[in-house]
A tleap script that builds the chain and sets N, CA, C and O, in Angstrom:
source leaprc.protein.ff14SB
mol = sequence {
  NMET SER ASN LEU PHE VAL GLN TYR PRO LYS
  CYS THR THR CYS LYS LYS ALA LEU ASN CYS
  LEU LYS ASP THR GLY VAL GLU PHE GLN ASP
  ARG HIE ILE VAL GLU GLU VAL PRO THR LYS
  GLU GLU LEU LYS ALA TRP ILE GLU LYS SER
  GLY LEU GLU VAL LYS LYS PHE PHE ASN THR
  SER GLY LYS LEU TYR LYS GLU MET ASN LEU
  LYS ASP LYS VAL GLY SER PHE SER ILE ASP
  GLU ALA VAL GLU LEU LEU SER SER ASN GLY
  MET LEU ILE LYS ARG PRO ILE LEU VAL THR
  ASP ASP LYS VAL LEU VAL GLY PHE LYS GLN
  GLU ALA TYR GLU GLU THR LEU ARG CLYS
}
set mol.1.N position { 0.994 -1.338 0.146 }
set mol.1.CA position { 0.324 -0.001 -0.023 }
set mol.1.C position { 1.152 1.262 0.190 }
set mol.1.O position { 2.037 1.349 1.041 }
set mol.2.N position { 0.783 2.263 -0.675 }
set mol.2.CA position { 0.788 3.523 -0.892 }
set mol.2.C position { 0.950 4.525 0.119 }
set mol.2.O position { 0.153 4.209 1.003 }
set mol.3.N position { 1.407 5.305 0.374 }
set mol.3.CA position { 0.987 6.287 1.560 }
set mol.3.C position { -0.229 7.101 1.095 }
set mol.3.O position { -0.210 6.886 -0.117 }
set mol.4.N position { -1.141 7.804 1.302 }
set mol.4.CA position { -2.178 8.574 1.027 }
set mol.4.C position { -2.300 9.769 1.568 }
set mol.4.O position { -2.517 9.779 2.779 }
set mol.5.N position { -2.206 11.034 0.885 }
set mol.5.CA position { -2.127 12.122 0.860 }
set mol.5.C position { -3.532 12.852 0.906 }
set mol.5.O position { -3.951 12.920 -0.249 }
set mol.6.N position { -4.106 13.222 1.488 }
set mol.6.CA position { -5.396 13.822 1.469 }
set mol.6.C position { -5.266 15.178 2.205 }
set mol.6.O position { -4.666 15.456 3.243 }
set mol.7.N position { -6.205 16.148 1.133 }
set mol.7.CA position { -5.790 17.517 1.331 }
set mol.7.C position { -6.426 18.500 0.686 }
set mol.7.O position { -7.066 18.114 -0.292 }
set mol.8.N position { -6.462 19.789 0.947 }
set mol.8.CA position { -7.232 21.032 0.053 }
set mol.8.C position { -6.390 21.771 -0.628 }
set mol.8.O position { -5.679 22.548 0.008 }
set mol.9.N position { -6.295 21.714 -1.813 }
set mol.9.CA position { -5.008 22.553 -2.387 }
set mol.9.C position { -4.572 24.241 -2.153 }
set mol.9.O position { -3.544 24.908 -2.273 }
set mol.10.N position { -5.876 24.465 -1.782 }
set mol.10.CA position { -5.602 25.986 -1.120 }
set mol.10.C position { -5.497 26.404 0.336 }
set mol.10.O position { -5.610 27.534 0.810 }
set mol.11.N position { -5.275 25.343 0.896 }
set mol.11.CA position { -4.609 25.589 2.303 }
set mol.11.C position { -3.257 25.402 2.252 }
set mol.11.O position { -2.601 24.519 1.699 }
set mol.12.N position { -2.897 26.432 2.958 }
set mol.12.CA position { -1.275 26.631 3.205 }
set mol.12.C position { -0.565 25.535 4.085 }
set mol.12.O position { 0.560 25.113 3.821 }
set mol.13.N position { -1.263 25.146 5.071 }
set mol.13.CA position { -0.974 23.972 5.939 }
set mol.13.C position { -0.674 22.837 4.893 }
set mol.13.O position { 0.453 22.349 4.809 }
set mol.14.N position { -1.359 22.573 4.372 }
set mol.14.CA position { -1.520 21.494 3.414 }
set mol.14.C position { -0.071 21.764 2.334 }
set mol.14.O position { 0.794 20.940 2.037 }
set mol.15.N position { -0.161 22.850 2.012 }
set mol.15.CA position { 1.125 22.978 0.678 }
set mol.15.C position { 2.265 22.927 1.812 }
set mol.15.O position { 3.220 22.262 1.410 }
set mol.16.N position { 2.465 23.489 3.249 }
set mol.16.CA position { 3.680 22.861 3.624 }
set mol.16.C position { 3.891 21.421 4.061 }
set mol.16.O position { 4.986 20.882 4.223 }
set mol.17.N position { 2.937 20.983 4.195 }
set mol.17.CA position { 3.075 19.323 4.199 }
set mol.17.C position { 3.415 18.581 2.666 }
set mol.17.O position { 4.241 17.703 2.415 }
set mol.18.N position { 2.624 19.158 1.916 }
set mol.18.CA position { 2.968 18.867 0.664 }
set mol.18.C position { 4.529 18.687 0.005 }
set mol.18.O position { 5.154 17.800 -0.576 }
set mol.19.N position { 4.753 20.013 0.437 }
set mol.19.CA position { 6.571 20.014 0.417 }
set mol.19.C position { 7.403 19.161 1.150 }
set mol.19.O position { 8.454 18.650 0.765 }
set mol.20.N position { 6.821 19.039 2.299 }
set mol.20.CA position { 7.487 18.061 3.424 }
set mol.20.C position { 7.685 16.760 2.620 }
set mol.20.O position { 8.738 16.154 2.420 }
set mol.21.N position { 6.396 16.457 2.190 }
set mol.21.CA position { 6.660 14.977 1.486 }
set mol.21.C position { 7.449 14.846 0.381 }
set mol.21.O position { 8.135 13.860 0.111 }
set mol.22.N position { 7.317 16.125 -0.430 }
set mol.22.CA position { 8.083 15.650 -1.580 }
set mol.22.C position { 9.061 16.122 -1.480 }
set mol.22.O position { 9.560 16.359 -2.580 }
set mol.23.N position { 9.863 16.513 -0.358 }
set mol.23.CA position { 11.411 16.587 -0.031 }
set mol.23.C position { 11.732 15.216 0.656 }
set mol.23.O position { 12.944 15.003 0.668 }
set mol.24.N position { 11.087 14.371 1.148 }
set mol.24.CA position { 11.170 13.296 1.755 }
set mol.24.C position { 11.575 12.337 0.404 }
set mol.24.O position { 12.519 11.551 0.478 }
set mol.25.N position { 10.922 12.454 -0.597 }
set mol.25.CA position { 11.251 11.505 -1.647 }
set mol.25.C position { 10.169 10.290 -1.552 }
set mol.25.O position { 10.251 9.468 -2.465 }
set mol.26.N position { 9.323 10.104 -0.721 }
set mol.26.CA position { 8.589 8.806 -0.653 }
set mol.26.C position { 7.348 9.190 -1.596 }
set mol.26.O position { 6.878 10.324 -1.694 }
set mol.27.N position { 6.833 7.876 -2.373 }
set mol.27.CA position { 5.854 8.328 -2.988 }
set mol.27.C position { 4.641 7.973 -2.131 }
set mol.27.O position { 4.646 7.327 -1.083 }
set mol.28.N position { 3.553 8.540 -2.800 }
set mol.28.CA position { 2.310 9.256 -1.896 }
set mol.28.C position { 1.011 9.302 -3.580 }
set mol.28.O position { 1.134 9.721 -4.732 }
set mol.29.N position { -0.027 8.668 -2.850 }
set mol.29.CA position { -1.165 9.281 -3.602 }
set mol.29.C position { -1.751 10.536 -2.931 }
set mol.29.O position { -2.035 10.614 -1.736 }
set mol.30.N position { -1.888 11.465 -3.808 }
set mol.30.CA position { -2.649 12.630 -3.371 }
set mol.30.C position { -4.237 12.697 -3.855 }
set mol.30.O position { -4.676 12.180 -4.883 }
set mol.31.N position { -4.974 13.434 -2.902 }
set mol.31.CA position { -6.330 13.283 -2.888 }
set mol.31.C position { -6.818 14.500 -2.560 }
set mol.31.O position { -6.350 15.116 -1.603 }
set mol.32.N position { -7.856 15.010 -3.345 }
set mol.32.CA position { -8.678 16.367 -2.768 }
set mol.32.C position { -9.402 16.040 -1.801 }
set mol.32.O position { -10.075 15.017 -1.921 }
set mol.33.N position { -9.466 16.784 -0.618 }
set mol.33.CA position { -10.301 16.526 0.090 }
set mol.33.C position { -12.071 16.554 -0.300 }
set mol.33.O position { -12.931 15.747 0.052 }
set mol.34.N position { -12.186 17.582 -1.003 }
set mol.34.CA position { -13.585 18.144 -1.306 }
set mol.34.C position { -14.292 17.341 -2.684 }
set mol.34.O position { -15.404 16.876 -2.933 }
set mol.35.N position { -13.220 17.440 -3.285 }
set mol.35.CA position { -13.622 16.205 -4.858 }
set mol.35.C position { -14.219 14.782 -4.670 }
set mol.35.O position { -15.135 14.091 -5.116 }
set mol.36.N position { -13.101 14.710 -3.676 }
set mol.36.CA position { -13.352 13.065 -3.322 }
set mol.36.C position { -13.343 12.871 -1.809 }
set mol.36.O position { -12.354 12.450 -1.208 }
set mol.37.N position { -14.266 13.133 -1.341 }
set mol.37.CA position { -14.430 12.953 0.440 }
set mol.37.C position { -14.575 12.004 1.128 }
set mol.37.O position { -15.676 11.479 1.289 }
set mol.38.N position { -13.376 11.543 1.732 }
set mol.38.CA position { -13.518 10.077 2.377 }
set mol.38.C position { -14.997 9.773 3.052 }
set mol.38.O position { -15.876 10.462 3.570 }
set mol.39.N position { -14.783 8.274 2.750 }
set mol.39.CA position { -16.035 7.496 3.201 }
set mol.39.C position { -16.256 7.498 4.446 }
set mol.39.O position { -15.437 7.980 5.229 }
set mol.40.N position { -17.242 7.035 4.783 }
set mol.40.CA position { -17.727 6.793 6.158 }
set mol.40.C position { -16.750 5.632 6.917 }
set mol.40.O position { -16.413 5.624 8.101 }
set mol.41.N position { -16.420 4.700 5.910 }
set mol.41.CA position { -15.513 3.506 6.194 }
set mol.41.C position { -13.996 4.051 6.358 }
set mol.41.O position { -13.281 3.689 7.293 }
set mol.42.N position { -13.700 4.694 5.645 }
set mol.42.CA position { -12.183 5.129 5.541 }
set mol.42.C position { -12.139 6.211 6.979 }
set mol.42.O position { -11.214 6.085 7.781 }
set mol.43.N position { -12.734 6.782 7.095 }
set mol.43.CA position { -12.628 7.485 8.445 }
set mol.43.C position { -12.910 7.057 9.605 }
set mol.43.O position { -12.332 7.410 10.633 }
set mol.44.N position { -14.065 6.048 9.512 }
set mol.44.CA position { -13.526 5.234 10.837 }
set mol.44.C position { -12.415 4.343 11.027 }
set mol.44.O position { -12.077 4.069 12.179 }
set mol.45.N position { -11.675 3.754 9.840 }
set mol.45.CA position { -10.438 3.391 9.672 }
set mol.45.C position { -9.429 4.089 10.529 }
set mol.45.O position { -8.768 3.645 11.468 }
set mol.46.N position { -9.462 5.381 9.949 }
set mol.46.CA position { -8.511 6.357 9.840 }
set mol.46.C position { -8.213 6.289 11.404 }
set mol.46.O position { -7.253 5.815 12.011 }
set mol.47.N position { -9.808 7.170 12.013 }
set mol.47.CA position { -9.379 7.354 13.318 }
set mol.47.C position { -9.181 6.170 14.471 }
set mol.47.O position { -8.584 6.375 15.528 }
set mol.48.N position { -9.775 4.909 14.098 }
set mol.48.CA position { -8.809 3.835 14.801 }
set mol.48.C position { -7.570 3.812 15.045 }
set mol.48.O position { -6.940 3.609 16.083 }
set mol.49.N position { -7.110 4.155 13.455 }
set mol.49.CA position { -5.900 3.694 13.432 }
set mol.49.C position { -4.738 4.900 13.922 }
set mol.49.O position { -3.517 4.766 14.003 }
set mol.50.N position { -5.521 6.032 14.193 }
set mol.50.CA position { -4.726 6.964 14.299 }
set mol.50.C position { -4.204 7.025 16.294 }
set mol.50.O position { -3.164 7.410 16.829 }
set mol.51.N position { -5.458 6.467 16.858 }
set mol.51.CA position { -5.722 6.506 18.202 }
set mol.51.C position { -5.910 7.731 18.667 }
set mol.51.O position { -5.605 7.813 19.857 }
set mol.52.N position { -6.418 9.040 18.037 }
set mol.52.CA position { -6.938 10.220 18.039 }
set mol.52.C position { -8.225 10.058 18.825 }
set mol.52.O position { -8.699 8.925 18.898 }
set mol.53.N position { -8.928 11.213 19.502 }
set mol.53.CA position { -10.178 11.356 19.331 }
set mol.53.C position { -11.015 12.033 18.493 }
set mol.53.O position { -10.693 13.013 17.822 }
set mol.54.N position { -12.207 11.456 18.535 }
set mol.54.CA position { -13.001 11.643 16.940 }
set mol.54.C position { -13.041 13.441 16.901 }
set mol.54.O position { -13.065 13.876 15.750 }
set mol.55.N position { -13.048 14.210 17.696 }
set mol.55.CA position { -13.149 15.443 17.542 }
set mol.55.C position { -11.914 16.054 16.883 }
set mol.55.O position { -11.969 17.064 16.182 }
set mol.56.N position { -10.726 15.333 17.171 }
set mol.56.CA position { -9.482 15.702 16.230 }
set mol.56.C position { -9.755 15.813 14.872 }
set mol.56.O position { -9.014 16.510 14.180 }
set mol.57.N position { -10.808 15.170 14.330 }
set mol.57.CA position { -10.852 15.118 12.797 }
set mol.57.C position { -11.845 16.285 12.173 }
set mol.57.O position { -12.409 16.352 11.081 }
set mol.58.N position { -11.833 17.011 13.100 }
set mol.58.CA position { -12.738 18.041 12.761 }
set mol.58.C position { -12.066 19.634 12.481 }
set mol.58.O position { -11.172 20.249 13.063 }
set mol.59.N position { -12.724 19.892 11.602 }
set mol.59.CA position { -11.473 21.117 11.137 }
set mol.59.C position { -12.429 22.411 11.906 }
set mol.59.O position { -13.506 22.955 11.665 }
set mol.60.N position { -11.453 22.524 12.863 }
set mol.60.CA position { -12.518 23.175 14.313 }
set mol.60.C position { -12.325 24.995 13.340 }
set mol.60.O position { -13.357 25.666 13.341 }
set mol.61.N position { -11.571 25.373 12.905 }
set mol.61.CA position { -11.020 26.689 12.356 }
set mol.61.C position { -12.197 26.894 11.295 }
set mol.61.O position { -12.456 28.086 11.128 }
set mol.62.N position { -13.013 25.959 10.496 }
set mol.62.CA position { -13.504 26.167 9.002 }
set mol.62.C position { -14.768 26.910 9.574 }
set mol.62.O position { -15.167 27.084 10.725 }
set mol.63.N position { -15.175 27.224 8.530 }
set mol.63.CA position { -16.338 28.492 8.245 }
set mol.63.C position { -17.665 27.324 8.547 }
set mol.63.O position { -18.448 27.362 9.496 }
set mol.64.N position { -17.639 26.643 7.796 }
set mol.64.CA position { -19.158 25.144 7.971 }
set mol.64.C position { -19.088 24.685 9.350 }
set mol.64.O position { -20.134 24.409 9.937 }
set mol.65.N position { -17.553 24.535 10.132 }
set mol.65.CA position { -17.846 24.169 11.741 }
set mol.65.C position { -18.641 25.077 12.578 }
set mol.65.O position { -19.470 24.708 13.409 }
set mol.66.N position { -18.339 26.257 12.307 }
set mol.66.CA position { -18.949 27.529 12.955 }
set mol.66.C position { -19.983 27.657 12.611 }
set mol.66.O position { -20.815 27.813 13.505 }
set mol.67.N position { -20.342 27.660 11.553 }
set mol.67.CA position { -21.571 27.749 10.805 }
set mol.67.C position { -22.761 26.770 11.442 }
set mol.67.O position { -23.961 26.971 11.628 }
set mol.68.N position { -21.976 25.721 11.672 }
set mol.68.CA position { -23.363 24.897 12.095 }
set mol.68.C position { -23.151 24.473 13.734 }
set mol.68.O position { -23.597 23.427 14.205 }
set mol.69.N position { -22.541 25.281 14.352 }
set mol.69.CA position { -22.265 25.478 15.883 }
set mol.69.C position { -21.720 23.618 16.466 }
set mol.69.O position { -22.104 22.963 17.435 }
set mol.70.N position { -21.156 23.431 15.850 }
set mol.70.CA position { -20.653 21.950 16.156 }
set mol.70.C position { -19.729 22.249 17.330 }
set mol.70.O position { -20.102 21.586 18.298 }
set mol.71.N position { -18.648 23.009 17.613 }
set mol.71.CA position { -18.381 23.425 19.063 }
set mol.71.C position { -18.796 22.377 20.207 }
set mol.71.O position { -18.142 21.348 20.382 }
set mol.72.N position { -19.622 22.617 20.770 }
set mol.72.CA position { -20.413 22.051 21.771 }
set mol.72.C position { -21.285 20.503 21.418 }
set mol.72.O position { -21.860 19.807 22.255 }
set mol.73.N position { -21.194 20.291 20.228 }
set mol.73.CA position { -21.650 18.801 19.923 }
set mol.73.C position { -20.745 17.869 19.510 }
set mol.73.O position { -21.080 16.698 19.329 }
set mol.74.N position { -19.281 18.389 19.290 }
set mol.74.CA position { -18.594 17.513 18.697 }
set mol.74.C position { -18.427 16.311 19.802 }
set mol.74.O position { -18.707 15.116 19.703 }
set mol.75.N position { -17.953 16.949 20.727 }
set mol.75.CA position { -17.354 16.027 22.269 }
set mol.75.C position { -18.526 14.854 22.378 }
set mol.75.O position { -18.144 13.747 22.756 }
set mol.76.N position { -19.986 15.045 22.054 }
set mol.76.CA position { -20.888 13.930 22.418 }
set mol.76.C position { -21.295 12.866 21.480 }
set mol.76.O position { -22.047 11.907 21.652 }
set mol.77.N position { -20.511 13.323 20.267 }
set mol.77.CA position { -20.759 12.213 19.145 }
set mol.77.C position { -19.937 10.867 19.628 }
set mol.77.O position { -18.931 10.653 20.304 }
set mol.78.N position { -20.936 10.050 18.894 }
set mol.78.CA position { -19.875 8.426 18.690 }
set mol.78.C position { -19.626 8.367 17.462 }
set mol.78.O position { -20.285 8.974 16.618 }
set mol.79.N position { -18.532 7.544 17.185 }
set mol.79.CA position { -17.689 7.678 16.182 }
set mol.79.C position { -18.694 7.225 15.047 }
set mol.79.O position { -18.199 7.465 13.946 }
set mol.80.N position { -19.687 6.765 14.980 }
set mol.80.CA position { -20.826 6.338 13.892 }
set mol.80.C position { -21.390 7.872 13.558 }
set mol.80.O position { -21.447 8.299 12.405 }
set mol.81.N position { -21.729 8.509 14.529 }
set mol.81.CA position { -22.187 9.942 14.486 }
set mol.81.C position { -21.189 10.904 13.996 }
set mol.81.O position { -21.597 12.008 13.634 }
set mol.82.N position { -20.102 10.668 13.945 }
set mol.82.CA position { -19.003 11.525 13.606 }
set mol.82.C position { -18.672 11.157 12.125 }
set mol.82.O position { -18.866 12.037 11.287 }
set mol.83.N position { -18.341 10.323 11.844 }
set mol.83.CA position { -18.063 10.024 10.363 }
set mol.83.C position { -19.175 10.090 9.606 }
set mol.83.O position { -18.948 10.313 8.417 }
set mol.84.N position { -20.521 9.945 9.972 }
set mol.84.CA position { -21.682 10.216 9.037 }
set mol.84.C position { -21.404 11.685 8.902 }
set mol.84.O position { -21.146 11.983 7.735 }
set mol.85.N position { -21.385 12.413 9.507 }
set mol.85.CA position { -21.233 14.166 9.520 }
set mol.85.C position { -19.927 14.393 8.918 }
set mol.85.O position { -20.025 15.252 8.042 }
set mol.86.N position { -18.538 13.874 9.078 }
set mol.86.CA position { -17.566 14.306 8.283 }
set mol.86.C position { -17.234 14.023 6.905 }
set mol.86.O position { -16.534 14.650 6.110 }
set mol.87.N position { -18.167 12.479 6.742 }
set mol.87.CA position { -18.346 12.181 5.145 }
set mol.87.C position { -19.410 12.903 4.442 }
set mol.87.O position { -19.647 12.386 3.350 }
set mol.88.N position { -20.027 13.782 4.672 }
set mol.88.CA position { -21.050 14.588 4.185 }
set mol.88.C position { -20.456 15.896 3.739 }
set mol.88.O position { -21.152 16.662 3.072 }
set mol.89.N position { -19.157 16.223 4.074 }
set mol.89.CA position { -18.351 17.470 3.607 }
set mol.89.C position { -17.071 17.351 3.980 }
set mol.89.O position { -16.700 17.166 5.139 }
set mol.90.N position { -16.152 17.484 2.721 }
set mol.90.CA position { -14.811 17.547 3.410 }
set mol.90.C position { -14.391 18.595 3.708 }
set mol.90.O position { -13.286 18.517 4.244 }
set mol.91.N position { -14.920 19.934 3.565 }
set mol.91.CA position { -14.602 20.893 4.461 }
set mol.91.C position { -14.558 20.750 6.040 }
set mol.91.O position { -13.873 21.567 6.656 }
set mol.92.N position { -15.186 19.848 6.678 }
set mol.92.CA position { -15.235 19.443 7.947 }
set mol.92.C position { -14.481 19.137 8.112 }
set mol.92.O position { -13.974 19.578 9.143 }
set mol.93.N position { -13.848 18.349 7.491 }
set mol.93.CA position { -12.292 17.213 7.919 }
set mol.93.C position { -11.200 17.993 8.103 }
set mol.93.O position { -10.932 18.820 7.232 }
set mol.94.N position { -10.608 17.907 8.937 }
set mol.94.CA position { -9.320 18.532 9.588 }
set mol.94.C position { -7.895 18.076 8.890 }
set mol.94.O position { -7.276 17.145 9.405 }
set mol.95.N position { -7.302 18.838 7.538 }
set mol.95.CA position { -6.675 18.457 6.896 }
set mol.95.C position { -5.405 19.261 7.349 }
set mol.95.O position { -5.417 20.143 8.207 }
set mol.96.N position { -3.924 18.675 6.403 }
set mol.96.CA position { -4.105 17.499 5.762 }
set mol.96.C position { -4.040 16.316 6.895 }
set mol.96.O position { -3.819 16.429 8.101 }
set mol.97.N position { -4.300 15.167 6.128 }
set mol.97.CA position { -4.483 13.890 6.875 }
set mol.97.C position { -3.251 12.715 5.610 }
set mol.97.O position { -3.423 12.517 4.407 }
set mol.98.N position { -2.306 12.265 6.362 }
set mol.98.CA position { -1.184 11.607 5.492 }
set mol.98.C position { -1.765 10.218 6.125 }
set mol.98.O position { -2.330 10.264 7.218 }
set mol.99.N position { -1.618 8.978 5.423 }
set mol.99.CA position { -1.978 7.758 5.923 }
set mol.99.C position { -1.022 7.022 5.341 }
set mol.99.O position { -0.677 6.970 4.160 }
set mol.100.N position { -0.514 6.288 6.571 }
set mol.100.CA position { 0.575 5.290 5.861 }
set mol.100.C position { 0.417 4.096 6.735 }
set mol.100.O position { -0.033 4.139 7.880 }
set mol.101.N position { 0.892 2.834 6.001 }
set mol.101.CA position { 0.878 1.530 6.331 }
set mol.101.C position { 0.518 1.536 8.121 }
set mol.101.O position { -0.516 0.946 8.435 }
set mol.102.N position { 1.145 2.026 8.984 }
set mol.102.CA position { 1.192 1.855 10.118 }
set mol.102.C position { 0.826 3.120 10.993 }
set mol.102.O position { 0.959 3.136 12.217 }
set mol.103.N position { 0.409 4.051 10.334 }
set mol.103.CA position { -0.154 5.620 11.221 }
set mol.103.C position { -1.101 6.325 10.237 }
set mol.103.O position { -1.295 5.939 9.084 }
set mol.104.N position { -1.708 7.470 10.849 }
set mol.104.CA position { -2.623 8.379 10.491 }
set mol.104.C position { -2.193 9.439 11.341 }
set mol.104.O position { -2.334 9.466 12.563 }
set mol.105.N position { -1.569 10.457 10.507 }
set mol.105.CA position { -1.407 11.916 10.829 }
set mol.105.C position { -2.657 12.770 10.421 }
set mol.105.O position { -3.227 12.542 9.354 }
set mol.106.N position { -3.119 13.845 11.355 }
set mol.106.CA position { -4.378 14.483 10.848 }
set mol.106.C position { -3.596 15.971 11.453 }
set mol.106.O position { -3.209 16.133 12.611 }
set mol.107.N position { -3.501 16.904 10.397 }
set mol.107.CA position { -2.894 17.890 10.198 }
set mol.107.C position { -1.291 18.210 10.020 }
set mol.107.O position { -0.848 17.506 9.113 }
set mol.108.N position { -0.453 18.912 10.505 }
set mol.108.CA position { 0.913 19.153 9.910 }
set mol.108.C position { 1.738 19.677 11.198 }
set mol.108.O position { 1.682 20.775 11.751 }
set mol.109.N position { 2.625 18.392 11.535 }
set mol.109.CA position { 3.677 18.733 12.396 }
set mol.109.C position { 5.165 18.116 11.762 }
set mol.109.O position { 5.567 16.953 11.773 }
set mol.110.N position { 5.813 19.346 11.212 }
set mol.110.CA position { 6.652 18.695 10.250 }
set mol.110.C position { 7.591 17.637 10.957 }
set mol.110.O position { 8.193 16.781 10.308 }
set mol.111.N position { 7.679 17.763 12.449 }
set mol.111.CA position { 8.625 16.624 13.086 }
set mol.111.C position { 8.170 15.330 12.954 }
set mol.111.O position { 8.952 14.380 12.907 }
set mol.112.N position { 6.935 15.208 12.887 }
set mol.112.CA position { 5.777 14.122 13.036 }
set mol.112.C position { 6.140 13.329 11.375 }
set mol.112.O position { 6.563 12.187 11.196 }
set mol.113.N position { 5.840 14.279 10.428 }
set mol.113.CA position { 6.196 13.646 9.109 }
set mol.113.C position { 7.299 13.203 8.754 }
set mol.113.O position { 7.446 12.216 8.032 }
set mol.114.N position { 8.339 14.001 9.302 }
set mol.114.CA position { 9.993 13.208 8.965 }
set mol.114.C position { 10.008 12.054 9.644 }
set mol.114.O position { 10.286 10.979 9.111 }
set mol.115.N position { 9.636 12.229 11.172 }
set mol.115.CA position { 9.790 10.769 11.876 }
set mol.115.C position { 9.123 9.434 11.244 }
set mol.115.O position { 9.626 8.315 11.151 }
set mol.116.N position { 7.786 9.901 10.820 }
set mol.116.CA position { 6.898 8.858 10.011 }
set mol.116.C position { 7.565 8.081 8.964 }
set mol.116.O position { 7.792 6.872 8.939 }
set mol.117.N position { 7.909 9.218 7.885 }
set mol.117.CA position { 8.433 8.859 6.456 }
set mol.117.C position { 9.930 8.347 6.545 }
set mol.117.O position { 10.432 7.724 5.609 }
set mol.118.N position { 10.554 8.609 7.600 }
set mol.118.CA position { 12.039 8.181 7.512 }
set mol.118.C position { 12.125 6.463 7.348 }
set mol.118.O position { 13.018 5.904 6.713 }
set mol.119.N position { 10.843 5.649 8.159 }
set mol.119.CA position { 11.095 4.583 8.132 }
set mol.119.C position { 10.972 3.581 6.973 }
set mol.119.O position { 11.309 2.408 7.131 }
savepdb mol mol.pdb
quit
């Protein structure tokens, strides 16, 4: 399986992550988070693989998140409720997401990317 990089091309953080990926020379599949929204099944698998809380997968700084008043609701969602909502619109999902064989990274921290991709 190759690495999957899920991003929104206009996002500056995604651009930084993409440059980091290119600098490491690893192969990856690039995917537009809005044009090809992750499925419920993918999201559920990624959440479980990441070891993160469900709420870490929400784009809390996004306009849609704020318009939907999700701040007070997200913490009480079951994983199924969360993936149902997340899979309905890519703009609700925190990005970028890097999926490797053994890890899922949400957001971009250069050290985490470099450590994960060095293997």
